[in-house]
C-alpha positions as CSV (number, residue, x, y, z in Angstrom):
1,M,0.0,0.0,0.0
2,T,1.5,3.3,-1.1
3,G,0.2,6.8,-0.6
4,P,-2.0,8.1,2.2
5,W,-5.3,7.6,0.2
6,I,-7.3,9.4,2.8
7,D,-7.0,12.3,5.2
8,R,-6.4,10.2,8.3
9,A,-7.6,13.0,10.6
10,T,-11.0,13.3,9.0
11,G,-11.4,10.1,6.9
12,Q,-12.1,12.0,3.7
13,P,-10.6,10.1,0.7
14,L,-8.2,12.1,-1.4
15,A,-8.9,12.8,-5.1
16,G,-8.0,9.9,-7.3
17,T,-8.0,7.3,-4.6
18,P,-9.3,3.9,-5.9
19,L,-12.4,2.9,-4.0
20,G,-10.9,-0.4,-3.0
21,M,-8.0,1.4,-1.5
22,A,-10.2,3.9,0.3
23,L,-11.7,0.9,2.2
24,T,-8.2,-0.4,3.0
25,A,-7.1,3.0,4.3
26,Q,-10.2,3.4,6.5
27,A,-9.5,0.0,8.0
28,M,-5.9,1.0,8.8
29,A,-6.9,4.4,10.2
30,T,-9.9,3.2,12.4
31,P,-9.9,-0.6,12.5
32,D,-12.4,-0.9,15.3
33,R,-14.9,1.6,14.0
34,P,-18.1,-0.1,12.8
35,A,-18.3,-0.3,9.0
36,M,-21.7,-2.0,8.6
37,T,-24.6,-3.1,10.7
38,I,-27.4,-5.2,9.3
39,G,-29.8,-7.9,10.7
40,G,-28.5,-7.2,14.2
41,Q,-24.9,-7.9,13.4
42,S,-22.0,-5.5,13.0
43,W,-18.6,-5.6,11.3
44,S,-15.7,-3.3,12.1
45,F,-13.7,-1.7,9.2
46,A,-10.9,-4.2,9.9
47,A,-13.2,-7.2,9.7
48,F,-15.1,-5.8,6.7
49,E,-11.8,-5.1,4.8
50,A,-10.5,-8.6,5.5
51,L,-13.7,-10.2,4.2
52,A,-13.7,-8.0,1.1
53,N,-10.0,-8.9,0.4
54,R,-10.7,-12.6,0.8
55,R,-13.8,-12.4,-1.4
56,A,-11.8,-10.5,-4.1
57,R,-9.2,-13.3,-4.2
58,N,-11.9,-15.9,-4.3
59,L,-13.4,-14.1,-7.4
60,L,-10.0,-14.0,-9.1
61,A,-9.5,-17.7,-8.4
62,T,-12.8,-18.5,-10.0
63,G,-12.0,-16.8,-13.3
64,M,-13.1,-13.2,-12.8
65,T,-10.7,-10.6,-14.2
66,A,-10.3,-6.8,-14.3
67,G,-12.7,-5.2,-16.8
68,D,-15.4,-7.8,-16.3
69,R,-19.0,-6.6,-15.9
70,V,-20.6,-8.4,-12.9
71,I,-24.2,-8.5,-12.0
72,L,-24.9,-8.1,-8.2
73,S,-28.3,-9.5,-7.4
74,M,-29.3,-10.4,-3.9
75,P,-31.5,-9.1,-1.0
76,N,-30.0,-6.5,1.4
77,R,-27.2,-8.2,3.3
78,V,-23.6,-7.5,4.2
79,D,-22.4,-9.5,1.2
80,Y,-23.9,-6.8,-1.1
81,L,-21.4,-4.2,-0.1
82,L,-18.6,-6.7,0.5
83,C,-19.0,-7.9,-3.1
84,A,-19.1,-4.4,-4.5
85,F,-15.8,-3.5,-2.8
86,A,-14.3,-6.8,-3.7
87,L,-15.1,-6.1,-7.4
88,W,-13.5,-2.7,-7.2
89,K,-10.5,-4.3,-5.6
90,I,-9.9,-6.4,-8.7
91,G,-10.9,-3.8,-11.3
92,A,-14.3,-5.3,-12.2
93,T,-17.5,-3.3,-12.7
94,P,-20.5,-3.9,-10.4
95,C,-23.9,-3.9,-12.0
96,P,-26.5,-3.9,-9.2
97,M,-30.0,-5.3,-10.1
98,S,-33.0,-6.6,-8.2
99,E,-33.1,-10.3,-7.2
100,R,-36.9,-10.2,-7.6
101,L,-37.2,-9.8,-11.3
102,T,-38.9,-12.3,-13.5
103,E,-36.8,-14.7,-15.4
104,A,-37.4,-12.8,-18.7
105,E,-36.5,-9.4,-17.0
106,F,-33.4,-11.0,-15.5
107,L,-32.1,-12.5,-18.7
108,A,-32.8,-9.2,-20.6
109,I,-30.6,-7.2,-18.3
110,V,-27.8,-9.9,-18.3
111,N,-27.8,-9.9,-22.1
112,L,-28.0,-6.1,-22.3
113,S,-25.1,-5.5,-19.9
114,G,-22.7,-8.0,-21.5
115,A,-22.0,-9.3,-18.0
116,R,-19.8,-12.5,-17.8
117,H,-20.6,-13.1,-14.2
118,V,-23.4,-13.0,-11.7
119,I,-23.0,-12.9,-7.9
120,G,-26.1,-13.9,-6.0
121,P,-28.0,-16.8,-4.4
122,A,-28.3,-20.1,-6.3
123,S,-32.0,-19.5,-6.8
124,L,-31.3,-16.8,-9.5
125,P,-32.4,-17.7,-13.0
126,G,-29.7,-19.4,-15.2
127,S,-28.2,-17.3,-17.9
128,S,-25.2,-17.0,-20.2
129,A,-23.2,-15.5,-17.4
130,R,-21.5,-17.6,-14.8
131,L,-23.3,-17.7,-11.4
132,H,-21.2,-17.3,-8.3
133,D,-23.2,-18.5,-5.4
134,V,-22.9,-15.8,-2.7
135,D,-23.7,-18.4,0.0
136,A,-20.9,-20.8,-1.0
137,A,-18.1,-21.1,1.5
138,I,-14.9,-19.2,0.7
139,D,-11.5,-21.0,1.3
140,P,-10.3,-19.6,4.7
141,A,-6.7,-20.1,3.4
142,L,-7.1,-17.3,1.0
143,S,-5.2,-14.2,2.1
144,D,-7.1,-11.3,3.6
145,A,-4.2,-8.8,3.1
146,P,-4.8,-5.7,1.0
147,L,-4.7,-6.0,-2.8
148,P,-2.7,-3.6,-5.1
149,P,-4.6,-0.5,-6.2
150,V,-6.6,-0.8,-9.3
151,L,-9.4,1.0,-11.1
152,A,-12.6,-0.4,-12.6
153,R,-13.6,1.2,-15.9
154,P,-16.5,2.0,-16.0
155,G,-16.9,2.4,-12.3
156,K,-20.5,1.0,-12.2
157,I,-23.5,0.3,-14.3
158,A,-27.0,0.9,-13.0
159,N,-30.3,-0.4,-14.4
160,S,-33.6,1.3,-14.6
161,G,-36.8,0.1,-16.1
162,G,-38.5,3.5,-15.4
163,S,-42.2,3.8,-15.9
164,T,-42.1,1.9,-19.2
165,G,-40.8,-1.3,-17.7
166,R,-38.3,-1.8,-20.4
167,P,-34.7,-2.4,-19.2
168,K,-32.3,0.5,-19.6
169,L,-28.7,0.5,-18.3
170,I,-26.9,3.6,-17.2
171,V,-23.1,3.4,-17.6
172,D,-21.0,5.6,-15.4
173,P,-18.0,6.3,-17.6
174,L,-15.9,7.5,-14.7
175,P,-13.5,5.0,-13.1
176,S,-13.9,3.7,-9.5
177,A,-11.8,6.6,-8.1
178,W,-12.7,9.2,-5.6
179,G,-13.7,12.6,-7.0
180,P,-16.4,15.3,-6.9
181,D,-18.8,12.9,-8.6
182,K,-18.6,10.6,-5.5
183,E,-19.7,13.3,-3.0
184,G,-23.2,13.5,-1.6
185,C,-25.4,16.3,-0.4
186,R,-24.2,17.3,3.1
187,R,-22.5,13.9,3.4
188,G,-19.2,14.4,5.1
189,P,-16.8,11.6,6.4
190,R,-17.2,9.3,9.4
191,L,-20.9,9.7,9.9
192,T,-23.5,7.1,10.9
193,L,-25.9,6.6,8.0
194,L,-29.2,4.7,8.0
195,N,-30.2,3.2,4.7
196,P,-33.7,1.8,4.5
197,G,-33.7,1.2,0.7
198,P,-32.9,-1.8,-1.5
199,L,-29.2,-1.9,-2.4
200,Y,-29.9,-2.8,-6.0
201,H,-31.3,0.7,-6.6
202,S,-28.9,3.3,-7.7
203,A,-29.4,5.9,-4.9
204,P,-29.0,3.4,-1.9
205,F,-26.1,1.7,-3.6
206,N,-24.2,4.9,-4.4
207,T,-25.0,6.4,-1.0
208,T,-23.9,3.4,1.1
209,T,-20.8,2.5,-0.9
210,M,-19.5,6.1,-1.2
211,A,-20.2,6.8,2.4
212,M,-18.4,3.7,3.5
213,A,-15.4,4.9,1.4
214,Q,-15.6,8.0,3.6
215,G,-15.3,5.9,6.8
216,T,-19.0,6.1,7.6
217,H,-20.8,3.4,9.6
218,I,-23.6,2.0,7.4
219,V,-26.7,0.9,9.3
220,C,-28.7,-0.9,6.6
221,M,-32.2,-2.3,6.9
222,E,-32.9,-5.7,5.4
223,R,-36.4,-4.4,4.5
224,F,-38.0,-1.1,5.4
225,N,-40.3,-1.1,8.5
226,A,-41.5,2.3,9.9
227,E,-41.2,1.5,13.6
228,Q,-37.9,-0.4,13.2
229,W,-36.5,2.7,11.4
230,L,-37.3,4.8,14.5
231,A,-35.7,2.2,16.7
232,L,-32.5,2.1,14.6
233,V,-32.1,5.9,14.7
234,E,-32.2,5.8,18.5
235,R,-30.0,2.7,18.9
236,H,-27.2,3.8,16.7
237,R,-27.5,7.6,17.1
238,V,-27.9,8.0,13.3
239,T,-26.6,11.3,11.9
240,Y,-27.5,10.9,8.2
241,A,-30.7,9.4,6.9
242,Y,-31.5,8.7,3.3
243,M,-35.2,8.2,2.5
244,V,-37.8,8.2,-0.2
245,P,-41.2,10.0,0.4
246,T,-43.1,6.7,0.7
247,M,-41.0,5.8,3.8
248,M,-41.4,9.3,5.2
249,T,-45.2,9.0,4.8
250,R,-45.3,5.6,6.5
251,I,-43.5,7.0,9.5
252,A,-45.5,10.2,9.7
253,R,-48.7,8.1,9.6
254,L,-47.7,6.0,12.6
255,P,-49.7,6.7,15.8
256,A,-48.7,10.0,17.3
257,H,-47.6,8.4,20.6
258,V,-45.1,6.2,18.7
259,T,-43.4,9.0,16.8
260,A,-43.5,11.4,19.7
261,A,-41.6,8.9,21.9
262,A,-38.8,8.3,19.4
263,D,-35.6,10.2,20.0
264,L,-34.5,11.6,16.6
265,S,-32.3,14.3,18.0
266,S,-29.1,12.7,16.5
267,I,-30.2,13.3,12.9
268,E,-28.2,16.1,11.3
269,T,-29.4,15.5,7.7
270,L,-32.5,13.7,6.4
271,L,-32.1,13.6,2.7
272,H,-35.0,12.6,0.4
273,M,-35.3,12.1,-3.3
274,A,-36.7,9.7,-6.0
275,A,-40.3,11.0,-6.0
276,P,-42.4,14.0,-5.0
277,C,-43.0,14.3,-1.3
278,P,-46.5,15.2,-0.2
279,P,-46.4,18.7,1.3
280,D,-48.1,17.7,4.5
281,V,-45.6,14.9,5.1
282,K,-42.7,17.3,4.4
283,R,-44.1,19.8,6.9
284,W,-44.5,16.9,9.5
285,W,-40.8,16.1,9.2
286,I,-39.8,19.8,9.3
287,D,-41.8,20.2,12.5
288,R,-40.4,16.9,13.9
289,I,-36.7,17.3,13.4
290,G,-36.3,21.0,12.3
291,A,-36.2,22.7,9.0
292,D,-32.4,22.9,8.9
293,H,-32.1,19.1,8.9
294,V,-34.5,18.2,6.1
295,W,-33.0,18.3,2.6
296,E,-34.3,17.3,-0.8
297,V,-32.4,16.5,-4.0
298,Y,-33.7,16.4,-7.5
299,G,-31.5,14.6,-10.0
300,G,-30.7,11.2,-11.4
301,T,-28.1,8.5,-11.9
302,E,-27.1,10.2,-15.2
303,R,-25.9,13.3,-13.4
304,I,-27.5,15.4,-16.1
305,G,-28.2,18.1,-13.6
306,V,-29.2,18.5,-9.9
307,T,-31.0,20.8,-7.6
308,T,-31.1,20.8,-3.8
309,I,-33.3,22.6,-1.3
310,G,-33.2,22.7,2.5
311,G,-36.3,22.8,4.7
312,R,-36.0,26.4,5.6
313,E,-35.8,27.5,2.0
314,W,-38.7,25.1,1.1
315,L,-41.0,26.8,3.6
316,V,-40.5,30.0,1.6
317,H,-41.0,28.2,-1.7
318,P,-43.2,25.2,-0.8
319,G,-43.3,22.5,-3.4
320,S,-40.1,23.5,-5.1
321,V,-37.1,21.2,-5.5
322,G,-34.7,24.2,-5.6
323,T,-32.6,26.1,-8.0
324,A,-29.8,25.3,-10.4
325,A,-26.6,24.2,-8.9
326,P,-23.5,26.3,-9.6
327,G,-22.3,25.8,-13.1
328,Q,-25.7,24.7,-14.3
329,Q,-28.7,26.3,-15.9
330,I,-32.3,25.1,-15.9
331,L,-34.5,25.6,-18.9
332,V,-38.2,24.6,-19.3
333,T,-39.0,24.1,-23.0
334,G,-42.1,23.5,-25.1
335,E,-42.7,21.0,-27.9
336,D,-40.6,23.1,-30.3
337,G,-37.7,23.2,-27.9
338,D,-37.9,26.9,-27.2
339,P,-37.8,28.1,-23.6
340,L,-41.2,28.8,-21.9
341,P,-42.0,31.7,-19.6
342,P,-42.2,31.2,-15.9
343,G,-45.2,29.3,-14.7
344,E,-45.7,27.3,-17.9
345,I,-45.2,23.5,-17.8
346,G,-42.7,22.0,-20.2
347,E,-39.8,19.6,-20.4
348,I,-37.1,20.3,-17.8
349,R,-33.7,20.6,-19.4
350,F,-30.2,21.3,-18.0
351,R,-27.2,23.1,-19.5
352,K,-23.9,22.4,-17.7
353,A,-20.7,24.4,-18.0
354,G,-18.7,21.2,-18.4
355,G,-20.7,20.2,-21.5
356,V,-23.4,17.7,-22.3
357,G,-23.2,13.9,-22.6
358,K,-20.1,13.3,-20.5
359,S,-21.5,11.9,-17.2
360,Y,-23.3,8.8,-18.5
361,A,-24.1,6.5,-21.5
362,Y,-27.2,4.5,-22.0
363,I,-27.4,0.9,-23.1
364,G,-30.9,0.0,-24.4
365,S,-32.2,3.6,-24.7
366,D,-31.6,6.9,-26.4
367,S,-30.6,10.0,-24.6
368,R,-32.7,13.2,-24.6
369,M,-29.8,15.4,-25.5
370,A,-30.6,18.4,-27.7
371,G,-27.8,20.8,-28.6
372,D,-26.0,21.7,-25.4
373,T,-28.9,20.6,-23.1
374,D,-30.0,17.3,-21.7
375,S,-33.1,16.0,-19.8
376,F,-34.3,13.2,-17.6
377,G,-37.7,13.5,-19.4
378,D,-39.4,15.2,-16.5
379,M,-42.0,17.9,-16.9
380,G,-42.2,21.0,-14.7
381,W,-42.1,24.8,-14.4
382,L,-39.9,27.6,-13.1
383,D,-41.2,30.5,-11.0
384,Q,-40.1,34.1,-11.4
385,N,-37.1,33.5,-9.1
386,G,-35.8,30.4,-10.9
387,Y,-37.1,27.9,-8.4
388,L,-38.0,24.6,-10.1
389,Y,-41.3,22.7,-9.6
390,I,-41.9,19.1,-10.9
391,A,-45.1,18.3,-12.6
392,D,-44.4,14.6,-13.6
393,R,-42.6,12.3,-15.9
394,R,-43.3,12.9,-19.6
395,T,-44.0,9.2,-19.9
396,D,-46.5,9.4,-17.0
397,M,-48.6,12.2,-18.6
398,I,-52.1,11.1,-19.5
399,L,-54.1,12.6,-22.4
400,V,-57.7,13.1,-21.4
401,G,-60.0,14.7,-23.9
402,G,-57.1,16.4,-25.6
403,V,-55.8,17.8,-22.3
404,N,-52.4,16.9,-20.7
405,I,-53.0,15.6,-17.2
406,Y,-50.1,15.0,-14.8
407,P,-50.8,12.2,-12.3
408,A,-48.4,13.6,-9.6
409,E,-50.7,16.5,-8.9
410,I,-53.7,14.2,-8.4
411,E,-51.7,11.8,-6.3
412,A,-50.6,14.5,-4.0
413,A,-54.2,15.5,-3.4
414,V,-55.2,11.9,-2.6
415,E,-52.2,11.3,-0.3
416,A,-53.2,14.3,1.7
417,M,-56.5,12.6,2.6
418,P,-57.0,10.8,5.9
419,D,-55.7,7.2,6.2
420,V,-54.0,7.2,2.8
421,L,-50.5,6.0,2.5
422,C,-49.9,6.1,-1.2
423,C,-51.6,6.6,-4.5
424,A,-50.9,5.9,-8.2
425,V,-53.1,7.4,-11.0
426,I,-53.2,5.7,-14.4
427,G,-55.2,6.2,-17.6
428,L,-57.6,3.5,-18.7
429,P,-59.1,3.4,-22.2
430,D,-62.3,5.5,-22.7
431,A,-64.3,5.6,-25.9
432,D,-65.2,9.2,-25.4
433,L,-62.2,10.9,-23.8
434,G,-59.4,8.6,-25.0
435,N,-58.4,7.9,-21.4
436,R,-60.2,8.1,-18.1
437,L,-58.3,8.6,-14.8
438,H,-58.2,5.7,-12.4
439,A,-56.8,6.0,-8.9
440,I,-55.2,3.1,-7.0
441,V,-55.2,4.1,-3.4
442,E,-53.1,2.3,-0.7
443,M,-54.9,2.6,2.6
444,T,-53.5,2.3,6.1
445,P,-53.9,-1.4,7.2
446,G,-56.8,-2.0,9.5
447,V,-58.8,1.0,8.2
448,A,-62.4,0.2,7.2
449,P,-63.0,0.0,3.5
450,R,-64.0,3.3,1.9
451,D,-67.1,4.0,-0.2
452,E,-65.8,4.8,-3.7
453,R,-68.5,7.5,-4.4
454,A,-68.0,9.2,-1.0
455,F,-64.2,9.1,-1.5
456,L,-64.4,10.8,-4.9
457,T,-66.8,13.4,-3.6
458,Q,-64.4,14.3,-0.8
459,L,-61.5,14.3,-3.3
460,G,-63.6,16.6,-5.5
461,E,-63.2,19.3,-2.8
462,R,-59.5,19.2,-3.4
463,I,-59.3,18.7,-7.1
464,A,-61.9,19.0,-9.8
465,G,-62.7,19.0,-13.6
466,L,-60.8,16.6,-15.8
467,K,-58.3,16.0,-13.0
468,L,-60.8,14.2,-10.9
469,P,-60.5,10.4,-11.3
470,R,-63.6,8.6,-12.7
471,S,-62.9,5.5,-10.6
472,V,-60.9,4.4,-7.6
473,E,-59.8,1.1,-6.1
474,F,-58.5,0.6,-2.6
475,T,-55.7,-1.8,-1.5
476,T,-53.4,-2.4,1.4
477,D,-50.7,-3.9,-1.0
478,P,-47.7,-1.6,-1.5
479,I,-48.0,0.5,-4.7
480,R,-44.5,1.7,-4.8
481,D,-41.4,-0.5,-4.4
482,Q,-38.9,0.0,-1.6
483,A,-37.0,2.5,-3.8
484,G,-40.1,4.7,-3.9
485,K,-40.8,3.9,-7.6
486,V,-44.1,3.0,-9.2
487,R,-44.3,1.1,-12.6
488,R,-47.5,2.6,-14.1
489,S,-47.1,0.5,-17.2
490,A,-47.4,-2.7,-15.1
491,L,-50.4,-1.3,-13.1
492,R,-52.2,-0.4,-16.3
493,A,-51.4,-3.7,-18.0
494,A,-52.9,-5.5,-15.1
495,R,-56.2,-3.6,-15.5
496,V,-56.5,-3.5,-19.3
497,P,-57.6,-6.8,-21.0
């Protein structure tokens, strides 16, 4: 091992440090500091580093080489992050994906990625890639000493089906070396971070691995549970919490005596992203832990552009996701590509000082680059002061009687109603209007079934006209996945013969 790799006083990695060496350096600087806790068991940095080194040598011994693309597919467990760092230690590229995909979905992503190897349980579907059983014993005679520094190119590959359900891979062209792209909003070194999300999803994977490279203790939930989340914050004195709005809602909807009794005073930053947060839920959290501790990020794996907004600023501009980051410009454009005036909904596009098309590449999809701007495909508007507001995804827009309807606005109104946990609005075929709005409403378990007509009448007091759904169904099954995403195409396909 050569070079300091990290600032030993603070734990912050130095620019250019290979991610595998960042873990090694953290283990040498603070060997007894906890690196990861999951399922009631903890591993120190020294123990985690030793296991990752032995895993890396095991992978090399079984035929894996630098430059290989490797699917990581398993439930949340310590092996997920162990394998990610083991891959970076040998110069291979991790490709996280869900272990709960259908066989057809799984095979499509393996083929699309060009992966030669898959790491996960033996129950995964067979494919052209070699399966490495994550539960198989590793030879204890393999050395657990640090490996030489090496970089993986590309650093990682994420997958996203989006609202269409079609697989799309997002390649990070940057190598697995520490740099500005690895930083996170208000995420300094040596924190205690609570991750409630699935590690196959881009945000939890990036947040946990990069925070660990900074010497942070990762407290990871195997599966999100609202009351357990409160208990983990108390037990581990969590300072940094990543969440999606669905989780925030489930906690806010717990009985008042449960949330009031929880000690959340250790939280310095609660960061949320991935979907719009209902305003009443956001206000609940601001009241509960303080406006200075609640932060929101709007962006994406592609790093096309980003906005951030703190709770104090949000109270002045409720509903906004913030303003353009330094070196970036936000434009809202119409169908002709021309900028729209403040208040008009159009496609959100970013212009970056560093140029366009350098932070990602797609496999299985085309980019939305136009000239020197790029877009995630979201719709929204700017106010007179340059604050951005999200309307919805372009692909989620529903055409009703020739009018563009954005489901997110309706869903926010539904989710503000009593006993509602979540809502998804889809368009169903209609001979007259082309589409009719149908609301799928997830209710709090144990609540008596609602009368559809009475529910729609009550909703009509909050939203009216073409935006009012024609029909509603109630369920206690989760509508959004653990990453806070909803696949409207699948919901619609299940309801259209």
